[in-house]
Legacy VTK file of the C-alpha trace (Angstrom):
# vtk DataFile Version 3.0
C-alpha trace
ASCII
DATASET POLYDATA
POINTS 479 float
-2.707 -38.550 -22.753
-3.964 -38.021 -26.302
-3.525 -34.608 -27.920
-7.263 -34.015 -28.354
-7.701 -34.366 -24.577
-5.402 -31.369 -24.042
-7.525 -29.298 -26.406
-10.726 -30.410 -24.676
-9.277 -29.436 -21.292
-8.202 -26.068 -22.681
-11.707 -25.388 -24.020
-13.371 -26.531 -20.781
-11.309 -24.064 -18.722
-11.890 -21.202 -21.173
-15.640 -21.894 -21.216
-15.797 -21.607 -17.439
-13.702 -18.433 -17.269
-15.738 -16.774 -20.013
-19.066 -17.711 -18.441
-17.800 -16.603 -15.027
-17.251 -13.002 -16.109
-20.605 -13.002 -17.935
-22.756 -14.440 -15.133
-21.275 -13.426 -11.756
-22.600 -10.120 -10.487
-19.245 -8.716 -9.351
-17.787 -9.149 -12.844
-20.929 -7.991 -14.627
-20.900 -4.734 -12.649
-17.158 -4.278 -13.140
-17.184 -4.675 -16.920
-20.385 -2.649 -17.276
-18.686 0.317 -15.615
-15.612 -0.353 -17.717
-17.716 -0.211 -20.874
-19.207 3.059 -19.670
-15.639 4.407 -19.476
-15.710 4.792 -15.702
-12.330 6.437 -14.892
-11.831 4.508 -11.633
-12.238 1.168 -13.339
-10.133 2.134 -16.350
-7.375 3.252 -13.976
-7.038 -0.329 -12.696
-5.516 -1.278 -16.050
-3.138 1.678 -16.326
-0.298 -0.511 -15.031
-0.450 -2.825 -18.044
-1.323 -0.377 -20.861
-1.363 3.295 -21.682
-4.693 5.050 -22.178
-6.798 1.930 -21.488
-10.159 1.596 -23.219
-12.821 -1.084 -23.085
-11.933 -2.905 -26.329
-8.192 -3.095 -25.601
-8.829 -4.176 -22.016
-11.128 -7.007 -23.101
-8.521 -8.258 -25.579
-5.991 -8.339 -22.761
-8.423 -10.123 -20.443
-9.131 -12.814 -23.038
-5.396 -13.290 -23.620
-4.868 -13.746 -19.894
-7.705 -16.252 -19.662
-6.207 -18.214 -22.549
-2.764 -18.229 -20.928
-4.263 -19.458 -17.642
-6.084 -22.232 -19.522
-2.838 -23.188 -21.261
-1.092 -23.581 -17.903
-3.688 -26.005 -16.538
-4.275 -27.995 -19.724
-1.072 -28.389 -21.730
1.249 -27.515 -18.844
-0.528 -29.351 -16.029
0.629 -32.846 -17.025
4.338 -31.983 -16.901
6.114 -33.518 -13.912
9.801 -33.336 -14.796
11.507 -30.174 -13.564
13.249 -29.595 -16.911
9.935 -29.891 -18.784
8.259 -27.454 -16.399
11.149 -25.008 -16.774
10.871 -25.208 -20.565
7.102 -24.642 -20.448
7.571 -21.771 -17.992
10.104 -20.043 -20.255
8.105 -20.655 -23.431
4.831 -19.288 -22.047
6.546 -16.254 -20.541
8.075 -15.454 -23.932
4.755 -15.886 -25.757
2.644 -14.059 -23.174
2.853 -10.718 -24.976
1.333 -7.870 -22.952
0.201 -10.035 -20.058
3.610 -10.228 -18.419
4.174 -12.671 -15.585
5.793 -11.300 -12.402
9.564 -11.672 -12.362
10.019 -13.312 -8.971
13.074 -15.432 -8.277
12.468 -19.205 -8.657
8.823 -18.598 -9.580
7.037 -20.334 -12.441
3.807 -19.643 -14.296
2.101 -22.287 -12.139
2.505 -20.004 -9.114
0.102 -17.337 -10.409
-3.563 -16.844 -11.210
-5.005 -14.253 -13.572
-7.096 -11.402 -12.148
-9.497 -10.156 -14.830
-10.273 -6.967 -12.883
-6.684 -5.701 -13.268
-5.357 -7.899 -16.115
-2.410 -8.874 -13.916
-1.091 -12.074 -12.378
-1.455 -12.637 -8.639
0.352 -15.165 -6.486
-1.719 -18.068 -5.191
-0.381 -17.183 -1.744
-2.566 -14.082 -1.744
-5.829 -14.972 -0.078
-4.650 -18.458 0.907
-6.396 -19.655 4.061
-4.504 -20.375 7.271
-4.642 -23.565 9.276
-7.452 -23.780 11.811
-5.678 -23.241 15.179
-8.571 -24.854 17.071
-8.438 -28.143 15.151
-8.604 -31.066 17.601
-9.319 -34.025 15.313
-7.086 -36.842 14.157
-3.655 -35.907 12.849
-4.277 -38.057 9.761
-7.254 -35.835 8.896
-5.404 -32.557 9.477
-4.985 -30.571 6.269
-2.842 -27.465 6.186
-3.831 -25.102 3.346
-0.987 -24.741 0.865
-0.512 -23.160 -2.527
-1.215 -26.596 -4.047
-4.531 -27.191 -2.275
-5.584 -23.609 -3.057
-4.998 -23.790 -6.796
-6.353 -27.341 -7.089
-9.569 -26.297 -5.333
-9.976 -23.635 -7.981
-9.201 -26.104 -10.772
-11.709 -28.659 -9.466
-14.420 -25.983 -9.320
-13.649 -25.083 -12.927
-13.918 -28.699 -14.066
-17.045 -29.343 -12.030
-18.754 -26.725 -14.176
-18.159 -28.782 -17.339
-18.438 -32.149 -15.512
-14.945 -33.034 -16.666
-12.835 -35.026 -14.212
-9.253 -34.445 -13.149
-6.689 -37.239 -13.194
-3.953 -36.652 -10.603
-0.635 -38.401 -11.131
2.293 -38.312 -8.735
4.554 -40.431 -6.583
3.768 -41.253 -2.952
3.692 -38.198 -0.704
2.767 -35.593 -3.313
-0.691 -35.053 -1.791
-3.003 -36.587 -4.406
-5.482 -37.882 -1.848
-5.033 -34.827 0.376
-6.112 -32.503 -2.433
-9.449 -34.311 -2.769
-9.940 -34.677 0.991
-9.406 -30.942 1.351
-11.875 -30.204 -1.440
-14.498 -32.493 0.092
-14.143 -30.581 3.367
-14.434 -27.151 1.746
-17.097 -27.766 -0.907
-20.714 -26.673 -0.594
-22.418 -29.664 1.067
-25.854 -28.470 -0.044
-24.887 -28.804 -3.704
-22.303 -31.594 -3.715
-21.670 -35.023 -2.252
-18.214 -36.525 -2.048
-17.449 -40.249 -2.128
-14.302 -42.268 -2.741
-13.014 -45.768 -3.350
-9.503 -47.212 -3.230
-8.644 -49.617 -6.029
-6.300 -52.523 -5.407
-5.207 -55.642 -7.283
-8.374 -57.482 -6.186
-10.848 -54.799 -7.273
-13.063 -55.963 -10.124
-15.881 -54.256 -12.021
-18.564 -55.727 -9.753
-16.942 -54.379 -6.588
-16.553 -50.966 -8.204
-20.184 -50.921 -9.355
-21.431 -51.925 -5.896
-19.520 -49.076 -4.222
-20.778 -46.587 -6.814
-24.400 -47.727 -6.523
-24.227 -47.416 -2.734
-23.735 -43.679 -3.212
-26.664 -43.091 -5.570
-30.382 -43.654 -5.256
-33.260 -44.323 -7.600
-34.956 -41.139 -8.783
-37.647 -42.438 -11.118
-37.901 -45.142 -13.750
-34.396 -46.209 -14.772
-32.790 -42.947 -13.626
-30.328 -43.109 -10.718
-28.216 -40.414 -9.108
-27.427 -38.513 -5.916
-30.266 -36.766 -4.062
-32.063 -34.187 -6.253
-30.257 -30.858 -6.840
-26.932 -32.396 -5.791
-23.892 -33.653 -7.706
-21.820 -36.669 -6.737
-18.063 -36.238 -7.029
-16.683 -39.775 -6.993
-12.952 -40.058 -6.335
-11.065 -43.183 -7.434
-7.746 -43.503 -5.600
-4.974 -45.659 -7.108
-6.968 -46.179 -10.288
-4.082 -48.067 -11.946
-3.894 -50.800 -9.278
-6.470 -53.401 -10.552
-5.154 -56.595 -12.097
-4.392 -56.403 -15.823
-6.389 -58.934 -17.850
-5.005 -61.195 -20.549
-5.706 -58.631 -23.246
-4.288 -55.646 -21.361
-7.545 -54.267 -19.989
-8.559 -53.627 -16.384
-12.188 -54.393 -15.505
-12.962 -51.424 -13.197
-11.340 -48.981 -15.613
-13.376 -50.388 -18.509
-16.566 -49.964 -16.475
-15.638 -46.399 -15.516
-15.077 -45.558 -19.182
-18.465 -47.064 -20.045
-20.203 -44.948 -17.404
-18.560 -41.728 -18.620
-19.281 -42.530 -22.278
-22.815 -43.889 -21.995
-23.999 -42.671 -18.559
-25.247 -46.136 -17.661
-24.528 -49.491 -16.048
-26.294 -52.817 -16.405
-28.271 -54.311 -13.557
-26.135 -57.293 -12.507
-29.211 -59.258 -11.454
-31.040 -58.630 -14.729
-28.621 -57.796 -17.531
-31.427 -56.692 -19.841
-32.067 -53.734 -17.530
-30.028 -50.554 -17.577
-29.498 -47.985 -14.834
-29.021 -44.474 -16.174
-26.648 -42.444 -13.997
-27.073 -38.684 -13.742
-25.093 -35.929 -11.962
-22.084 -38.166 -11.329
-18.568 -36.821 -11.909
-15.353 -38.835 -11.549
-11.961 -37.799 -10.200
-8.984 -40.145 -10.111
-5.373 -40.462 -8.980
-2.489 -42.828 -9.559
1.084 -43.441 -8.495
3.019 -44.091 -11.729
5.609 -46.138 -9.817
3.165 -48.806 -8.626
0.497 -50.970 -10.222
-0.012 -50.783 -13.952
2.185 -48.104 -15.496
-0.342 -47.409 -18.234
-3.963 -46.288 -17.999
-6.297 -46.874 -20.928
-6.299 -43.746 -23.107
-9.998 -44.265 -23.825
-10.580 -43.451 -20.154
-7.810 -40.917 -19.687
-9.079 -38.772 -22.574
-12.104 -37.891 -20.452
-9.896 -36.304 -17.770
-7.534 -33.387 -17.436
-4.238 -34.894 -16.357
-2.501 -32.954 -13.584
0.921 -33.997 -12.337
1.564 -33.297 -8.663
5.182 -32.920 -7.610
6.862 -32.857 -4.232
6.633 -29.416 -2.631
9.874 -27.482 -2.372
11.733 -27.174 0.910
10.352 -23.739 1.768
6.752 -24.870 1.248
7.351 -27.912 3.451
8.868 -25.825 6.206
6.015 -23.313 6.112
3.400 -26.084 6.266
4.870 -28.014 9.197
5.830 -24.862 11.049
2.124 -23.932 11.120
1.320 -27.285 12.724
3.996 -26.992 15.413
3.283 -23.321 16.097
-0.335 -24.247 16.764
0.705 -26.961 19.254
3.469 -24.947 20.955
1.329 -21.849 21.492
1.039 -22.633 25.237
4.718 -23.580 25.668
7.356 -21.247 27.051
9.428 -18.998 24.806
12.436 -21.357 24.746
10.307 -24.172 23.296
8.533 -21.876 20.836
11.883 -20.615 19.571
12.932 -24.228 18.973
10.125 -24.874 16.468
12.062 -23.485 13.451
15.056 -25.626 14.489
12.912 -28.778 14.481
11.415 -28.050 11.072
14.696 -26.908 9.477
16.592 -29.916 10.822
13.945 -32.359 9.584
13.861 -30.696 6.162
17.651 -30.868 5.885
17.822 -34.584 6.713
14.811 -35.419 4.535
16.287 -33.587 1.541
19.686 -35.270 1.906
18.189 -38.751 2.241
15.798 -38.416 -0.704
18.516 -36.935 -2.928
21.088 -39.637 -2.091
21.087 -42.137 -4.974
22.711 -44.829 -2.808
19.593 -44.843 -0.618
17.189 -45.593 -3.444
15.221 -48.873 -3.278
16.806 -51.943 -4.863
16.007 -55.657 -4.918
17.699 -56.132 -1.534
16.650 -52.733 -0.170
13.096 -52.626 -1.486
11.881 -51.045 1.759
14.022 -47.923 1.267
10.905 -45.937 0.419
11.537 -42.467 1.840
8.803 -39.902 1.227
6.863 -37.069 2.846
5.050 -39.471 5.148
8.329 -39.849 7.045
8.566 -36.080 7.480
4.976 -36.027 8.708
5.553 -38.816 11.242
8.418 -36.917 12.860
6.354 -33.748 13.190
3.407 -35.749 14.528
5.518 -36.990 17.454
5.973 -33.477 18.803
2.203 -33.134 19.124
2.422 -35.601 22.032
4.715 -33.353 24.061
3.521 -31.579 27.219
4.238 -27.923 27.991
4.974 -28.558 31.684
7.343 -31.467 31.091
9.262 -29.737 28.281
9.387 -26.335 29.958
12.645 -24.614 28.958
14.078 -27.933 27.776
15.580 -27.248 24.363
17.926 -30.200 24.780
14.950 -32.473 25.475
13.272 -31.401 22.246
16.488 -31.957 20.292
16.891 -35.444 21.786
13.246 -36.244 21.003
13.836 -35.162 17.413
16.932 -37.357 17.238
15.079 -40.355 18.695
12.211 -40.017 16.248
14.537 -39.684 13.243
16.237 -42.915 14.312
12.879 -44.696 14.554
11.594 -43.400 11.212
14.786 -43.626 9.127
17.663 -45.394 10.882
15.680 -48.499 11.808
15.127 -49.213 8.115
18.807 -49.177 7.155
20.440 -52.605 6.739
23.980 -51.726 5.720
26.774 -50.103 7.720
27.688 -47.695 4.911
24.060 -46.529 4.671
23.937 -45.927 8.413
27.218 -43.984 8.258
25.762 -41.654 5.604
22.586 -41.293 7.612
24.554 -40.215 10.689
26.328 -37.568 8.613
22.974 -36.159 7.554
21.675 -36.340 11.135
24.621 -34.401 12.502
24.092 -31.769 9.790
20.474 -31.402 10.863
21.398 -31.467 14.555
23.570 -28.375 14.043
20.337 -26.357 13.661
19.771 -26.685 17.432
23.242 -25.262 18.271
23.782 -27.751 21.080
26.678 -30.039 21.908
26.324 -33.233 19.827
27.550 -35.435 22.667
24.731 -34.171 24.893
22.140 -34.912 22.220
23.475 -38.405 21.482
23.837 -39.420 25.149
22.340 -42.834 25.927
19.722 -43.989 26.650
18.134 -42.142 23.748
14.610 -43.515 24.075
11.284 -41.694 24.425
8.017 -43.502 25.123
4.456 -42.702 26.099
3.614 -46.093 27.594
6.165 -45.884 30.442
4.600 -42.664 31.852
1.129 -44.214 31.411
2.169 -47.281 33.399
3.462 -44.991 36.127
0.177 -43.132 36.583
0.062 -40.430 33.892
-3.408 -40.217 32.390
-2.419 -38.770 29.019
0.024 -40.525 26.667
2.754 -37.908 27.076
6.146 -38.543 25.516
8.891 -38.651 28.132
12.514 -39.813 28.060
13.384 -43.184 29.555
15.625 -42.604 32.569
17.455 -45.925 32.211
17.137 -49.161 30.297
16.560 -50.955 33.601
13.524 -48.750 34.194
12.181 -49.563 30.724
12.889 -53.262 31.231
11.003 -53.352 34.520
7.897 -51.818 32.931
7.954 -54.327 30.067
8.476 -57.262 32.421
5.590 -56.130 34.606
3.306 -55.930 31.584
4.341 -59.375 30.350
3.628 -60.888 33.750
LINES 1 480
479 0 1 2 3 4 5 6 7 8 9 10 11 12 13 14 15 16 17 18 19 20 21 22 23 24 25 26 27 28 29 30 31 32 33 34 35 36 37 38 39 40 41 42 43 44 45 46 47 48 49 50 51 52 53 54 55 56 57 58 59 60 61 62 63 64 65 66 67 68 69 70 71 72 73 74 75 76 77 78 79 80 81 82 83 84 85 86 87 88 89 90 91 92 93 94 95 96 97 98 99 100 101 102 103 104 105 106 107 108 109 110 111 112 113 114 115 116 117 118 119 120 121 122 123 124 125 126 127 128 129 130 131 132 133 134 135 136 137 138 139 140 141 142 143 144 145 146 147 148 149 150 151 152 153 154 155 156 157 158 159 160 161 162 163 164 165 166 167 168 169 170 171 172 173 174 175 176 177 178 179 180 181 182 183 184 185 186 187 188 189 190 191 192 193 194 195 196 197 198 199 200 201 202 203 204 205 206 207 208 209 210 211 212 213 214 215 216 217 218 219 220 221 222 223 224 225 226 227 228 229 230 231 232 233 234 235 236 237 238 239 240 241 242 243 244 245 246 247 248 249 250 251 252 253 254 255 256 257 258 259 260 261 262 263 264 265 266 267 268 269 270 271 272 273 274 275 276 277 278 279 280 281 282 283 284 285 286 287 288 289 290 291 292 293 294 295 296 297 298 299 300 301 302 303 304 305 306 307 308 309 310 311 312 313 314 315 316 317 318 319 320 321 322 323 324 325 326 327 328 329 330 331 332 333 334 335 336 337 338 339 340 341 342 343 344 345 346 347 348 349 350 351 352 353 354 355 356 357 358 359 360 361 362 363 364 365 366 367 368 369 370 371 372 373 374 375 376 377 378 379 380 381 382 383 384 385 386 387 388 389 390 391 392 393 394 395 396 397 398 399 400 401 402 403 404 405 406 407 408 409 410 411 412 413 414 415 416 417 418 419 420 421 422 423 424 425 426 427 428 429 430 431 432 433 434 435 436 437 438 439 440 441 442 443 444 445 446 447 448 449 450 451 452 453 454 455 456 457 458 459 460 461 462 463 464 465 466 467 468 469 470 471 472 473 474 475 476 477 478
């Protein structure tokens, strides 16, 4: 990312924050009373300065707005933990009077600036909870997290200046989820969301056809979304298209042209232009796949934000919400087992992803362990039935063990890798405080199709009584 792009992102964020306090009624009223020396409003700043007055308060507010803009412009693109730690320490030292909260293991990214008190608040404050009545597909389930909360805010800021955000991160960091969550939460009367996934076969024509299918002719040569609406067009895996002989990528070149000149050529009559209005682009990429470099002439139009894997506590809180919602009608024994399931999965996942001997190589290219594996294990428990699992802590532990084997163990091709995996499994299994021999007892197989074949209407996960029983069901189906 070029240096000027950082400055442009900084200015775009500051412009929004400044205009926000000058145009929104709640802030206009607040600062009007502050200017009139209202004692109640001045008292809100007594925690950060002595004898607060309007001029000193406004200086502090502007400093806080600048610091917030610094975090999400110059600091947003940092992905390495050491770089983030350096930026965190540097900004804290330079912050002056707008001190960041001293919370253990916290960084400046964890806070937002409140102009009404000139203090920093945690993003956790006011974060929405998961909808307990959600009954849609698991793949579409989004649990609000600190990341989705702060990215929603950042997207709203950039939408104001029509400047896109470029999300970069490895698989499982939630790049697509952030945009899916925003599309669900945004004002549908003012915005339209659309997306396209790039791959190695995507060319400029395919990209233009998808884009044009989401706009309509307004008048003359002008095209855009329906009147009074803005189109937010998300490009997933933007670095995947084939690299041409001269190092360019056709869809990326077309995207840059649209952002620069607000137009495309009519492919059926190249002398005609289509002017595009009210279209804003968002993008994401996995730096470990596809082209490792994105044209700076395109990237300069975006604010680059690096998404990192959530820490263990954030993961546990997120998946615990999902299981708590499902287990609400289970007995107390099963509900008390939920933290054991999440903690055990987090322990095994952390050990596997941190083990350098389990990284992908030429012969072990499929050793791709990421958050999708964690999610698959949790998803399995959503198929359990309260009546069948009633008071059966051992059954839940065995189901967890079975699913871990299917998600992780079945991918291992070497005996030494499997031996390490079993060490990690036994460490996680200790969370259930059960006898290991009882948990590992064979047959350790759970299915939903065996109960279905025996008359159960719903695909409920149940243990296989014996391998002979499983074999008979399979033979019957084959015949």
